N, C-alpha and C positions, 0 to 999 in steps of 0.2 A: 302306745307304750305297753310293752309286755312285762308284767311283774312275775317274779317267782316268790311265793310265800312259803317259808320253811318253818315248820313247827311240828313237834311230835303229837301235839294235842289237836285233834280234829276240830274241837270247839273253838280253840284260839285261831286256827286257820280260817274257820268260817267267819269269826268276828272281823278279822283283818280283810278277808275277801269282800264281805258285805260293806265294810267301810270304803274300800277301794271302789266298789261299784257305785256307792253313793257319791263318790267324788268324780264319777264319770269314767273310771278305768275298768273296762270289762274284759280285758285280755289278761287273764291270770292263770298261772300254772302253779300247782301245789306240790310240795314235797314233804315227806314225813321226817326226814333227818338230813344231815349233811351229805351222806353218801348218795341218797336219792337225789338231792339237789345238784350235786356235781354231775351225775349222770344226765339230768335234765338240762343242765347248762350246755352240754355237748350236743344235745339233740333238738333243743328249742332255741328260738331267737330271743333270749332274755335280755331286757334292757334295764332292769332294776330288781335288786334282791332285798327282801324283808325277811330277816331270820331271827329265830329264837337263839339263845345261847345254850340252855340246858336241854340236850337231846341225846338219845342213845346212838351208838355206832360212830357218829362223827358229830361233835357239837358245833355250835355256831362260830365259836372262835377258831376252831380247826378249819371249818368251811371258809371263813374269811381269809385265813392264811393261804389255803389252797387256791382260792380265787386270785388273790394278790400275787401268788407265785406263778400264775399262768399268764403269759403275755397277751393271750387272746381276751382275757377278762380283767386285766389289771386296772382298768379305769371304770369298771362297772360300779354304779352306785350301790352301796350296801347300807341298809338301815337295820340296826340290831334292836329288837323289841324283846325285853327280858325282865324277869323279876330281880335280877342282880343289880342293885342300885348303889352299892358301896363305891366310894370314890376310886378305890384300888381296881375294882372291876371295870369301871368306866375307862380308867386310864389304860388298862390292859387291852380293852377292846379298841380304843383309839390307836394304841401302839400297833395293833394288828391291822390297822388301817380301815376300820369301819368309817363310813362317812358321817354317820350320826347315830344317836342312841336314844331309845325311849324306854322308860321304866314302866312295867306293868304294875297296877292297872293304869290304863291311859284312856283319854277321851278321843273320839274321832277327830276333834279339832286339833289336838296335839299331834296326832298321826299325820293329818293333812299338812300342818305347818312344817313338820320335819321333811316330808316328801317334797313339798313346794320349795324348800330351801335347797334341795339337791337337784332340782330340775334345771 
């Protein structure tokens, strides 16, 4: 399973990547924003996207919409991991068709539970 971890914070990417490795997932590609992620989606064989919402250039919501509008990626699992925890934000992300949502800060067990539900 190849994951794409998208976050403008190198520290947050490292936290997510380390958690994935602890869960036994070692095939991980990193991207620093939505534009970088879209480029990597077209060159890497990505099977699961974990993205932040708040990023420069192209945010996670825009990335989600771009993924869902591309028939090649329309069924790709997307987990949004963000500080945006308001009900309105969650509904907006679900409307954009993220598959699940995690509010930061989170524990590795919560991340694993959300990933497992999408597998």
